[in-house]
C-alpha positions as a printed NumPy array, in Angstrom:
array([[167.394, 116.514,  43.076],
       [169.037, 119.8  ,  42.138],
       [171.206, 119.659,  39.046],
       [172.233, 121.865,  36.147],
       [171.297, 125.321,  34.978],
       [167.647, 124.69 ,  34.181],
       [164.769, 122.241,  34.212],
       [165.873, 120.402,  31.087],
       [169.371, 119.693,  32.423],
       [167.898, 118.461,  35.714],
       [165.379, 116.265,  33.885],
       [168.068, 114.676,  31.721],
       [170.183, 113.954,  34.792],
       [167.2  , 112.462,  36.647],
       [166.462, 110.208,  33.661],
       [170.118, 109.155,  33.507],
       [170.232, 108.331,  37.234],
       [166.93 , 106.443,  37.044],
       [168.229, 104.36 ,  34.145],
       [171.563, 103.682,  35.821],
       [169.931, 102.607,  39.087],
       [167.017, 100.691,  37.573],
       [164.467, 103.181,  38.885],
       [161.199, 104.254,  37.283],
       [161.256, 107.856,  36.037],
       [157.98 , 109.763,  36.428],
       [157.781, 112.802,  34.138],
       [156.677, 116.195,  35.451],
       [153.354, 115.912,  33.657],
       [151.762, 112.518,  34.099],
       [148.173, 111.344,  34.415],
       [148.876, 109.807,  37.83 ],
       [150.124, 113.177,  39.088],
       [147.024, 114.905,  37.708],
       [144.83 , 112.298,  39.426],
       [146.668, 112.827,  42.72 ],
       [146.234, 116.577,  42.562],
       [142.579, 116.136,  41.595],
       [142.141, 114.022,  44.738],
       [143.539, 116.679,  47.068],
       [141.58 , 119.338,  45.176],
       [138.402, 117.315,  45.708],
       [139.145, 117.188,  49.431],
       [139.882, 120.932,  49.502],
       [136.717, 121.89 ,  47.626],
       [134.589, 119.638,  49.848],
       [136.186, 120.967,  53.051],
       [136.022, 124.682,  52.232],
       [132.725, 125.839,  50.769],
       [132.435, 128.687,  48.288],
       [136.079, 129.449,  47.572],
       [136.408, 132.483,  45.333],
       [139.788, 131.417,  44.001],
       [142.637, 128.935,  44.391],
       [146.208, 129.86 ,  43.506],
       [148.307, 127.085,  42.011],
       [151.959, 126.996,  41.041],
       [152.332, 126.447,  37.31 ],
       [155.158, 124.206,  36.189],
       [154.455, 121.486,  33.667],
       [150.695, 121.508,  34.292],
       [149.84 , 118.513,  36.493],
       [148.756, 120.715,  39.387],
       [146.597, 123.139,  37.491],
       [145.005, 120.375,  35.424],
       [144.083, 118.426,  38.551],
       [142.531, 121.486,  40.178],
       [140.601, 122.375,  37.032],
       [139.312, 118.807,  36.668],
       [138.05 , 118.613,  40.26 ],
       [136.495, 122.078,  40.134],
       [134.712, 121.374,  36.863],
       [133.477, 117.924,  37.919],
       [131.981, 119.46 ,  41.064],
       [130.372, 122.238,  39.016],
       [131.994, 124.985,  41.09 ],
       [132.61 , 128.591,  40.091],
       [135.983, 128.867,  41.853],
       [138.62 , 130.735,  39.858],
       [141.881, 128.866,  39.35 ],
       [144.821, 131.264,  39.225],
       [148.186, 130.019,  37.998],
       [151.297, 131.619,  39.461],
       [154.998, 131.224,  38.724],
       [158.333, 132.81 ,  39.476],
       [159.235, 135.738,  37.212],
       [162.256, 133.927,  35.727],
       [160.536, 130.696,  34.665],
       [160.171, 129.611,  31.057],
       [156.381, 129.722,  31.257],
       [156.537, 133.315,  32.495],
       [158.894, 134.274,  29.679],
       [156.594, 132.68 ,  27.1  ],
       [153.514, 134.314,  28.594],
       [154.995, 137.747,  27.91 ],
       [154.205, 137.145,  24.256],
       [150.513, 137.195,  25.212],
       [148.515, 138.142,  28.287],
       [150.641, 137.828,  31.421],
       [147.689, 137.07 ,  33.686],
       [145.333, 134.259,  32.928],
       [142.447, 133.193,  35.138],
       [140.698, 129.931,  34.42 ],
       [136.993, 130.263,  35.055],
       [134.412, 127.554,  34.509],
       [132.96 , 127.535,  31.028]])
């Protein structure tokens, strides 16, 4: 669904449509989404040995959290690198601190 000027306007419209049509609205960050991403990350990490890094689009965090969870549970050293478009809210906020962040295992 494409609607409005930004994410918040689109989210409000999606919630409105879901309510009007009796549908279940799944938010952008949800534990089921994190679990789904963790599952594909598990498959990726098992299929491709010794990855130096994985790039992941950063939105609300479900994707990067799932990748981090799978990587950490497997005890891997793979760097997880979040990327986003230059005009996104997260990019704008990151300008107040380091622009590049790389999540390495602790």
